[in-house]
N, CA, C and O atoms as CSV, one atom per row, in Angstrom:
chain,resi,resn,atom,element,x,y,z
A,1,UNK,N,N,50.389,195.107,9.812
A,1,UNK,CA,C,49.962,196.276,10.564
A,1,UNK,C,C,48.363,196.637,9.622
A,1,UNK,O,O,48.581,196.934,8.447
A,2,UNK,N,N,47.343,196.633,9.903
A,2,UNK,CA,C,46.192,196.985,9.146
A,2,UNK,C,C,46.234,198.074,8.662
A,2,UNK,O,O,46.871,198.925,9.282
A,3,UNK,N,N,45.422,198.536,7.087
A,3,UNK,CA,C,45.429,199.681,6.494
A,3,UNK,C,C,44.599,200.426,8.106
A,3,UNK,O,O,45.434,201.014,8.795
A,4,UNK,N,N,44.283,200.430,8.236
A,4,UNK,CA,C,43.713,201.453,9.932
A,4,UNK,C,C,44.577,202.097,10.637
A,4,UNK,O,O,44.739,203.282,10.928
A,5,UNK,N,N,45.299,200.776,10.952
A,5,UNK,CA,C,46.808,201.202,11.631
A,5,UNK,C,C,47.200,202.246,11.260
A,5,UNK,O,O,47.073,203.371,11.743
A,6,UNK,N,N,47.835,201.787,10.128
A,6,UNK,CA,C,48.737,202.226,9.260
A,6,UNK,C,C,48.472,204.471,9.615
A,6,UNK,O,O,49.031,205.500,9.993
A,7,UNK,N,N,47.040,203.800,9.032
A,7,UNK,CA,C,46.729,205.331,8.611
A,7,UNK,C,C,46.389,206.242,9.897
A,7,UNK,O,O,45.956,207.389,9.785
A,8,UNK,N,N,46.612,205.661,11.024
A,8,UNK,CA,C,46.345,206.535,12.474
A,8,UNK,C,C,48.119,206.824,12.881
A,8,UNK,O,O,48.553,207.889,13.319
A,9,UNK,N,N,48.830,205.746,12.637
A,9,UNK,CA,C,50.288,205.787,13.126
A,9,UNK,C,C,50.591,207.436,11.836
A,9,UNK,O,O,51.289,208.304,12.361
A,10,UNK,N,N,50.165,207.725,10.536
A,10,UNK,CA,C,50.729,208.873,9.846
A,10,UNK,C,C,50.126,210.178,10.683
A,10,UNK,O,O,50.686,211.272,10.755
A,11,UNK,N,N,48.851,209.818,11.303
A,11,UNK,CA,C,48.195,211.095,11.773
A,11,UNK,C,C,48.811,211.008,13.143
A,11,UNK,O,O,48.163,211.683,13.942
A,12,UNK,N,N,49.901,210.370,13.709
A,12,UNK,CA,C,50.527,210.152,15.460
A,12,UNK,C,C,49.588,209.587,16.446
A,12,UNK,O,O,48.429,209.246,16.214
A,13,UNK,N,N,50.253,209.522,17.647
A,13,UNK,CA,C,48.884,208.909,18.265
A,13,UNK,C,C,48.717,209.899,19.108
A,13,UNK,O,O,49.521,210.831,19.131
A,14,UNK,N,N,47.600,209.845,19.962
A,14,UNK,CA,C,47.182,210.831,20.565
A,14,UNK,C,C,48.076,210.769,22.018
A,14,UNK,O,O,48.350,209.660,22.476
A,15,UNK,N,N,48.508,211.978,22.706
A,15,UNK,CA,C,48.575,212.048,23.613
A,15,UNK,C,C,48.062,213.067,24.845
A,15,UNK,O,O,47.318,213.953,24.423
A,16,UNK,N,N,48.239,213.094,25.835
A,16,UNK,CA,C,47.714,214.141,26.587
A,16,UNK,C,C,48.640,215.060,27.652
A,16,UNK,O,O,49.295,214.627,28.600
A,17,UNK,N,N,48.532,216.132,27.318
A,17,UNK,CA,C,49.405,216.372,28.837
A,17,UNK,C,C,48.298,217.553,29.292
A,17,UNK,O,O,47.371,218.005,28.620
A,18,UNK,N,N,48.685,217.881,30.583
A,18,UNK,CA,C,47.958,218.738,30.594
A,18,UNK,C,C,46.283,219.133,30.608
A,18,UNK,O,O,45.880,220.296,30.647
A,19,UNK,N,N,45.443,217.991,30.572
A,19,UNK,CA,C,44.137,218.173,30.163
A,19,UNK,C,C,43.573,218.054,28.881
A,19,UNK,O,O,42.467,217.594,28.598
A,20,UNK,N,N,45.257,218.945,27.415
A,20,UNK,CA,C,45.568,218.720,26.241
A,20,UNK,C,C,45.492,217.899,25.806
A,20,UNK,O,O,45.770,217.020,26.622
A,21,UNK,N,N,45.167,217.351,24.543
A,21,UNK,CA,C,45.625,216.450,23.739
A,21,UNK,C,C,46.374,216.322,22.031
A,21,UNK,O,O,46.072,216.496,20.850
A,22,UNK,N,N,47.141,216.039,22.608
A,22,UNK,CA,C,47.810,216.790,21.251
A,22,UNK,C,C,48.465,215.262,20.105
A,22,UNK,O,O,48.417,214.398,20.980
A,23,UNK,N,N,48.690,214.932,19.553
A,23,UNK,CA,C,48.999,213.727,18.070
A,23,UNK,C,C,50.963,214.250,17.929
A,23,UNK,O,O,51.490,215.292,17.539
A,24,UNK,N,N,51.565,212.892,18.479
A,24,UNK,CA,C,52.829,213.110,18.028
A,24,UNK,C,C,53.179,211.690,17.206
A,24,UNK,O,O,52.482,210.679,17.116
A,25,UNK,N,N,54.586,211.982,16.602
A,25,UNK,CA,C,54.826,210.840,15.978
A,25,UNK,C,C,55.475,209.792,16.913
A,25,UNK,O,O,56.031,210.292,17.892
A,26,UNK,N,N,55.514,208.653,16.834
A,26,UNK,CA,C,56.078,207.716,17.497
A,26,UNK,C,C,56.111,206.009,16.988
A,26,UNK,O,O,55.143,205.249,16.986
A,27,UNK,N,N,57.323,205.732,16.631
A,27,UNK,CA,C,58.299,204.786,15.827
A,27,UNK,C,C,57.611,203.622,15.897
A,27,UNK,O,O,57.077,203.810,16.990
A,28,UNK,N,N,57.048,202.070,15.384
A,28,UNK,CA,C,56.478,201.641,15.862
A,28,UNK,C,C,57.501,200.843,17.167
A,28,UNK,O,O,58.678,201.098,17.422
A,29,UNK,N,N,56.587,199.814,17.850
A,29,UNK,CA,C,57.725,199.128,19.546
A,29,UNK,C,C,57.765,200.574,20.321
A,29,UNK,O,O,57.710,200.147,21.474
A,30,UNK,N,N,57.829,202.145,20.468
A,30,UNK,CA,C,58.157,203.059,20.912
A,30,UNK,C,C,57.221,203.573,22.276
A,30,UNK,O,O,57.365,204.304,23.256
A,31,UNK,N,N,56.040,202.580,21.587
A,31,UNK,CA,C,54.941,203.205,22.327
A,31,UNK,C,C,54.640,203.598,23.617
A,31,UNK,O,O,53.913,204.502,24.030
A,32,UNK,N,N,55.324,202.764,24.193
A,32,UNK,CA,C,55.197,202.459,25.657
A,32,UNK,C,C,56.263,203.313,26.364
A,32,UNK,O,O,55.789,203.791,27.395
A,33,UNK,N,N,57.714,203.712,26.129
A,33,UNK,CA,C,58.747,204.932,26.199
A,33,UNK,C,C,57.557,206.029,25.770
A,33,UNK,O,O,57.204,206.996,26.445
A,34,UNK,N,N,57.201,205.751,24.884
A,34,UNK,CA,C,56.757,207.387,24.855
A,34,UNK,C,C,55.905,207.647,25.764
A,34,UNK,O,O,56.083,208.735,26.312
A,35,UNK,N,N,54.716,206.812,26.260
A,35,UNK,CA,C,53.461,207.059,27.095
A,35,UNK,C,C,54.353,207.834,28.386
A,35,UNK,O,O,54.292,208.905,28.991
A,36,UNK,N,N,55.272,206.507,28.405
A,36,UNK,CA,C,55.954,206.563,29.915
A,36,UNK,C,C,56.923,208.113,29.956
A,36,UNK,O,O,57.143,208.863,30.908
A,37,UNK,N,N,57.276,208.183,28.798
A,37,UNK,CA,C,57.880,210.158,29.099
A,37,UNK,C,C,56.254,211.774,28.979
A,37,UNK,O,O,56.025,212.914,29.385
A,38,UNK,N,N,55.782,210.930,28.335
A,38,UNK,CA,C,54.481,211.675,28.401
A,38,UNK,C,C,54.098,211.319,30.142
A,38,UNK,O,O,53.687,212.369,30.636
A,39,UNK,N,N,54.107,210.504,30.895
A,39,UNK,CA,C,53.512,210.806,31.819
A,39,UNK,C,C,54.423,211.489,32.825
A,39,UNK,O,O,53.930,212.194,33.705
A,40,UNK,N,N,55.828,211.291,32.721
A,40,UNK,CA,C,56.481,211.943,33.625
A,40,UNK,C,C,56.357,213.444,33.030
A,40,UNK,O,O,56.276,214.217,33.985
A,41,UNK,N,N,56.319,214.040,31.961
A,41,UNK,CA,C,56.195,214.962,32.124
A,41,UNK,C,C,55.103,215.816,32.425
A,41,UNK,O,O,55.144,216.863,33.072
A,42,UNK,N,N,53.894,215.145,31.773
A,42,UNK,CA,C,52.967,215.558,32.627
A,42,UNK,C,C,52.777,215.681,34.293
A,42,UNK,O,O,52.052,216.343,35.036
A,43,UNK,N,N,53.678,214.824,34.439
A,43,UNK,CA,C,53.823,215.087,36.397
A,43,UNK,C,C,54.357,216.182,36.757
A,43,UNK,O,O,53.949,217.028,37.553
A,44,UNK,N,N,56.043,216.105,35.645
A,44,UNK,CA,C,56.415,217.178,36.427
A,44,UNK,C,C,55.638,218.889,36.117
A,44,UNK,O,O,56.034,219.844,36.786
A,45,UNK,N,N,54.618,219.055,35.128
A,45,UNK,CA,C,54.225,219.787,34.544
A,45,UNK,C,C,53.152,220.154,35.903
A,45,UNK,O,O,52.937,221.205,36.506
A,46,UNK,N,N,52.783,219.202,36.006
A,46,UNK,CA,C,51.407,219.132,37.126
A,46,UNK,C,C,51.889,220.039,38.576
A,46,UNK,O,O,51.462,221.018,39.189
A,47,UNK,N,N,53.093,219.022,38.704
A,47,UNK,CA,C,53.765,219.536,40.012
A,47,UNK,C,C,53.781,221.618,39.713
A,47,UNK,O,O,53.163,222.367,40.469
A,48,UNK,N,N,54.331,221.959,38.907
A,48,UNK,CA,C,55.110,223.244,38.695
A,48,UNK,C,C,53.780,224.133,38.525
A,48,UNK,O,O,53.972,225.312,38.822
A,49,UNK,N,N,52.568,223.844,38.141
A,49,UNK,CA,C,51.443,224.458,37.931
A,49,UNK,C,C,50.718,224.427,39.820
A,49,UNK,O,O,50.237,225.186,40.661
A,50,UNK,N,N,51.087,223.013,39.621
A,50,UNK,CA,C,49.930,223.342,41.450
A,50,UNK,C,C,51.160,223.726,42.344
A,50,UNK,O,O,51.152,223.092,43.400
A,51,UNK,N,N,52.271,224.638,42.202
A,51,UNK,CA,C,52.798,225.124,43.219
A,51,UNK,C,C,52.325,226.241,43.297
A,51,UNK,O,O,52.238,226.865,44.355
A,52,UNK,N,N,51.866,226.748,41.932
A,52,UNK,CA,C,51.020,227.966,42.079
A,52,UNK,C,C,52.072,229.168,41.721
A,52,UNK,O,O,51.501,230.257,41.679
A,53,UNK,N,N,53.531,229.226,41.443
A,53,UNK,CA,C,54.607,230.185,41.310
A,53,UNK,C,C,54.777,230.406,39.839
A,53,UNK,O,O,55.132,231.524,39.463
A,54,UNK,N,N,54.563,229.472,38.986
A,54,UNK,CA,C,54.516,229.849,37.304
A,54,UNK,C,C,53.463,229.656,36.653
A,54,UNK,O,O,53.122,228.479,36.538
A,55,UNK,N,N,52.526,230.805,35.959
A,55,UNK,CA,C,51.737,230.383,35.183
A,55,UNK,C,C,51.535,230.410,33.834
A,55,UNK,O,O,52.360,230.938,33.089
A,56,UNK,N,N,50.409,229.839,33.384
A,56,UNK,CA,C,51.331,229.522,31.807
A,56,UNK,C,C,51.589,228.500,31.364
A,56,UNK,O,O,52.741,228.242,31.713
A,57,UNK,N,N,51.004,227.360,30.499
A,57,UNK,CA,C,51.279,226.657,30.023
A,57,UNK,C,C,52.526,226.302,29.212
A,57,UNK,O,O,53.226,225.290,29.232
A,58,UNK,N,N,52.614,227.600,28.381
A,58,UNK,CA,C,54.369,227.602,28.125
A,58,UNK,C,C,55.230,227.786,29.102
A,58,UNK,O,O,56.113,226.931,29.030
A,59,UNK,N,N,55.395,228.595,30.086
A,59,UNK,CA,C,55.768,228.991,30.997
A,59,UNK,C,C,56.405,227.557,31.231
A,59,UNK,O,O,57.475,227.101,30.826
A,60,UNK,N,N,55.515,227.052,31.928
A,60,UNK,CA,C,55.631,225.815,32.524
A,60,UNK,C,C,56.149,224.806,32.149
A,60,UNK,O,O,56.876,224.022,32.760
A,61,UNK,N,N,55.766,224.797,31.070
A,61,UNK,CA,C,56.484,223.911,30.068
A,61,UNK,C,C,57.671,224.074,29.796
A,61,UNK,O,O,58.245,223.009,29.571
A,62,UNK,N,N,58.432,225.164,29.702
A,62,UNK,CA,C,59.558,225.437,29.560
A,62,UNK,C,C,60.381,225.274,30.978
A,62,UNK,O,O,61.567,225.015,30.769
A,63,UNK,N,N,60.079,225.352,32.187
A,63,UNK,CA,C,60.608,225.376,33.252
A,63,UNK,C,C,60.979,223.413,33.652
A,63,UNK,O,O,61.972,222.868,34.133
A,64,UNK,N,N,59.641,222.860,33.164
A,64,UNK,CA,C,59.436,221.161,33.447
A,64,UNK,C,C,60.563,220.903,32.494
A,64,UNK,O,O,61.403,220.089,32.879
A,65,UNK,N,N,60.760,221.563,31.085
A,65,UNK,CA,C,61.938,221.181,30.275
A,65,UNK,C,C,63.498,221.592,30.611
A,65,UNK,O,O,64.490,221.069,30.104
A,66,UNK,N,N,63.483,222.438,31.389
A,66,UNK,CA,C,64.756,222.831,31.836
A,66,UNK,C,C,65.426,222.181,33.208
A,66,UNK,O,O,66.597,222.107,33.580
A,67,UNK,N,N,63.927,221.656,33.915
A,67,UNK,CA,C,64.406,221.029,35.778
A,67,UNK,C,C,65.043,219.726,34.657
A,67,UNK,O,O,66.252,219.568,34.489
A,68,UNK,N,N,64.089,218.962,34.036
A,68,UNK,CA,C,64.414,217.458,33.051
A,68,UNK,C,C,65.597,218.148,32.501
A,68,UNK,O,O,66.286,218.289,33.511
A,69,UNK,N,N,66.123,218.560,31.716
A,69,UNK,CA,C,67.384,218.960,30.846
A,69,UNK,C,C,68.645,218.775,32.386
A,69,UNK,O,O,69.690,218.137,32.257
A,70,UNK,N,N,68.300,219.369,33.541
A,70,UNK,CA,C,69.375,219.908,34.737
A,70,UNK,C,C,69.287,218.160,35.176
A,70,UNK,O,O,70.313,217.481,35.202
A,71,UNK,N,N,68.213,217.703,35.433
A,71,UNK,CA,C,68.353,216.151,35.833
A,71,UNK,C,C,69.227,215.319,35.112
A,71,UNK,O,O,70.303,214.807,35.421
A,72,UNK,N,N,68.721,215.295,34.348
A,72,UNK,CA,C,69.525,214.739,32.984
A,72,UNK,C,C,71.059,214.800,33.173
A,72,UNK,O,O,71.709,213.832,33.566
A,73,UNK,N,N,71.572,215.958,32.878
A,73,UNK,CA,C,72.902,216.345,32.725
A,73,UNK,C,C,73.773,216.307,34.263
A,73,UNK,O,O,74.941,216.677,34.141
A,74,UNK,N,N,73.499,216.047,35.197
A,74,UNK,CA,C,73.599,215.472,36.399
A,74,UNK,C,C,73.906,214.569,36.333
A,74,UNK,O,O,75.047,214.256,36.672
A,75,UNK,N,N,73.056,213.743,35.877
A,75,UNK,CA,C,72.849,211.986,35.993
A,75,UNK,C,C,73.860,211.415,35.239
A,75,UNK,O,O,74.431,210.343,35.439
A,76,UNK,N,N,74.128,212.679,33.858
A,76,UNK,CA,C,75.764,212.147,32.774
A,76,UNK,C,C,76.495,212.393,33.256
A,76,UNK,O,O,77.510,212.093,32.628
A,77,UNK,N,N,76.773,212.993,34.464
A,77,UNK,CA,C,78.440,213.551,34.849
A,77,UNK,C,C,78.597,214.825,35.146
A,77,UNK,O,O,79.597,215.496,34.886
A,78,UNK,N,N,77.395,215.271,35.819
A,78,UNK,CA,C,77.438,216.959,36.532
A,78,UNK,C,C,78.063,217.896,35.594
A,78,UNK,O,O,78.489,217.635,34.468
A,79,UNK,N,N,78.060,219.042,36.217
A,79,UNK,CA,C,79.113,220.395,35.447
A,79,UNK,C,C,78.580,220.422,34.482
A,79,UNK,O,O,78.793,221.543,34.021
A,80,UNK,N,N,77.812,219.722,33.642
A,80,UNK,CA,C,77.559,220.339,31.981
A,80,UNK,C,C,78.276,219.379,31.087
A,80,UNK,O,O,78.586,219.772,29.963
A,81,UNK,N,N,78.584,218.123,31.476
A,81,UNK,CA,C,79.408,217.435,30.438
A,81,UNK,C,C,78.974,216.888,29.696
A,81,UNK,O,O,77.779,216.593,29.723
A,82,UNK,N,N,79.638,216.606,28.918
A,82,UNK,CA,C,78.479,216.588,27.201
A,82,UNK,C,C,78.210,215.081,27.847
A,82,UNK,O,O,79.183,214.394,28.157
A,83,UNK,N,N,76.513,214.464,28.087
A,83,UNK,CA,C,76.407,213.004,28.002
A,83,UNK,C,C,76.453,212.186,26.803
A,83,UNK,O,O,75.631,212.512,25.946
A,84,UNK,N,N,77.264,211.131,26.510
A,84,UNK,CA,C,77.084,210.263,25.462
A,84,UNK,C,C,75.593,209.379,24.610
A,84,UNK,O,O,75.103,208.251,24.660
A,85,UNK,N,N,75.310,210.669,23.874
A,85,UNK,CA,C,74.143,210.504,22.614
A,85,UNK,C,C,74.133,209.775,22.051
A,85,UNK,O,O,75.140,209.077,21.934
A,86,UNK,N,N,72.930,209.501,21.340
A,86,UNK,CA,C,72.989,209.327,20.020
A,86,UNK,C,C,72.874,209.903,18.940
A,86,UNK,O,O,72.187,209.124,18.279
A,87,UNK,N,N,73.203,211.163,18.040
A,87,UNK,CA,C,73.212,212.182,17.732
A,87,UNK,C,C,71.951,212.205,16.645
A,87,UNK,O,O,71.211,213.159,16.405
A,88,UNK,N,N,71.928,211.026,16.127
A,88,UNK,CA,C,71.268,210.914,14.912
A,88,UNK,C,C,70.001,210.771,15.433
A,88,UNK,O,O,69.090,211.577,15.238
A,89,UNK,N,N,69.890,209.400,16.330
A,89,UNK,CA,C,68.217,209.523,17.333
A,89,UNK,C,C,67.789,210.700,17.932
A,89,UNK,O,O,66.641,211.097,17.728
A,90,UNK,N,N,68.816,211.517,18.883
A,90,UNK,CA,C,68.169,212.875,19.021
A,90,UNK,C,C,67.617,214.247,18.228
A,90,UNK,O,O,66.748,215.102,18.394
A,91,UNK,N,N,68.885,213.850,17.064
A,91,UNK,CA,C,67.859,214.792,16.593
A,91,UNK,C,C,66.885,214.445,15.839
A,91,UNK,O,O,66.114,215.273,15.355
A,92,UNK,N,N,66.784,213.044,15.624
A,92,UNK,CA,C,65.212,212.161,14.868
A,92,UNK,C,C,63.968,213.008,15.783
A,92,UNK,O,O,63.278,213.951,15.397
A,93,UNK,N,N,63.957,212.415,16.924
A,93,UNK,CA,C,63.443,212.687,18.508
A,93,UNK,C,C,63.092,214.632,18.166
A,93,UNK,O,O,61.924,215.003,18.044
A,94,UNK,N,N,63.972,215.389,18.085
A,94,UNK,CA,C,63.819,216.718,18.498
A,94,UNK,C,C,62.726,216.919,16.889
A,94,UNK,O,O,61.575,217.345,16.791
A,95,UNK,N,N,63.400,216.560,16.135
A,95,UNK,CA,C,62.575,217.045,15.134
A,95,UNK,C,C,61.143,216.691,15.097
A,95,UNK,O,O,60.477,217.649,14.705
A,96,UNK,N,N,60.532,215.785,15.333
A,96,UNK,CA,C,59.378,215.049,15.625
A,96,UNK,C,C,59.096,215.951,16.666
A,96,UNK,O,O,58.209,216.750,16.368
A,97,UNK,N,N,59.853,216.150,18.463
A,97,UNK,CA,C,59.012,216.800,19.189
A,97,UNK,C,C,58.567,218.325,18.266
A,97,UNK,O,O,57.362,218.561,18.171
A,98,UNK,N,N,59.571,219.314,17.613
A,98,UNK,CA,C,59.376,220.355,16.978
A,98,UNK,C,C,58.236,220.610,15.920
A,98,UNK,O,O,57.705,221.698,15.694
A,99,UNK,N,N,58.018,219.661,15.442
A,99,UNK,CA,C,56.665,219.084,13.995
A,99,UNK,C,C,55.145,218.970,14.657
A,99,UNK,O,O,54.127,219.202,14.005
A,100,UNK,N,N,55.150,218.642,15.821
A,100,UNK,CA,C,54.290,218.204,17.149
A,100,UNK,C,C,53.893,219.560,17.502
A,100,UNK,O,O,52.713,219.910,17.463
A,101,UNK,N,N,55.023,220.477,17.910
A,101,UNK,CA,C,55.010,221.950,18.443
A,101,UNK,C,C,54.082,222.704,18.124
A,101,UNK,O,O,53.069,223.240,18.573
A,102,UNK,N,N,55.077,222.544,16.662
A,102,UNK,CA,C,54.432,223.445,15.601
A,102,UNK,C,C,53.179,223.375,15.123
A,102,UNK,O,O,52.545,224.404,14.890
A,103,UNK,N,N,52.619,222.024,14.898
A,103,UNK,CA,C,51.420,221.812,14.870
A,103,UNK,C,C,50.345,222.194,15.699
A,103,UNK,O,O,49.347,222.766,15.261
A,104,UNK,N,N,50.483,221.954,16.659
A,104,UNK,CA,C,49.966,222.578,18.311
A,104,UNK,C,C,49.881,223.587,18.214
A,104,UNK,O,O,48.694,223.906,18.276
A,105,UNK,N,N,50.732,224.675,18.036
A,105,UNK,CA,C,50.691,225.810,18.314
A,105,UNK,C,C,50.114,226.764,16.936
A,105,UNK,O,O,49.780,227.945,16.842
A,106,UNK,N,N,50.166,225.892,16.174
A,106,UNK,CA,C,49.596,226.793,14.371
A,106,UNK,C,C,47.557,226.435,15.392
A,106,UNK,O,O,46.745,227.137,15.994
A,107,UNK,N,N,47.637,225.424,15.114
A,107,UNK,CA,C,46.155,225.502,15.668
A,107,UNK,C,C,45.621,226.425,16.758
A,107,UNK,O,O,44.643,227.104,16.445
A,108,UNK,N,N,46.247,226.590,18.324
A,108,UNK,CA,C,46.138,227.243,19.064
A,108,UNK,C,C,46.021,228.857,18.003
A,108,UNK,O,O,44.944,229.383,17.721
A,109,UNK,N,N,46.853,229.182,17.737
A,109,UNK,CA,C,46.572,230.395,16.481
A,109,UNK,C,C,45.480,230.900,16.196
A,109,UNK,O,O,45.033,231.980,16.582
A,110,UNK,N,N,44.828,229.843,15.241
A,110,UNK,CA,C,43.478,230.274,14.529
A,110,UNK,C,C,41.876,230.581,16.105
A,110,UNK,O,O,40.722,230.985,15.964
A,111,UNK,N,N,42.409,230.276,16.989
A,111,UNK,CA,C,41.386,230.296,18.428
A,111,UNK,C,C,41.996,231.679,18.632
A,111,UNK,O,O,41.138,232.414,19.122
A,112,UNK,N,N,42.857,232.150,18.490
A,112,UNK,CA,C,43.340,233.616,19.014
A,112,UNK,C,C,42.828,234.868,18.161
A,112,UNK,O,O,42.799,236.037,18.546
A,113,UNK,N,N,42.474,234.425,17.058
A,113,UNK,CA,C,42.032,235.039,16.196
A,113,UNK,C,C,40.488,235.444,15.668
A,113,UNK,O,O,40.342,236.147,14.669
């Protein structure tokens, strides 16, 4: 990996959700899986937005997350059964998502005032 690639990775990979660009951390070799996840989330959020019943990107994101979580749990055993997941990997991914969301929300706060 070149020095430019390493610096680019430190800043995160650019993704687009509902027309807005975000930079997210992504381990090397998982770029295709990240993009597939972005595409899936983007489709789900657009479906909710275009349905017209939910407005505001934050509400759309929460509803999409709830729908996806429901689908995930239903596939893993229904009735809220605990799916078998790698806890450490799960926590790492959540931490990366929280960091990305915090950065994106902090940037938007400057525009409000």
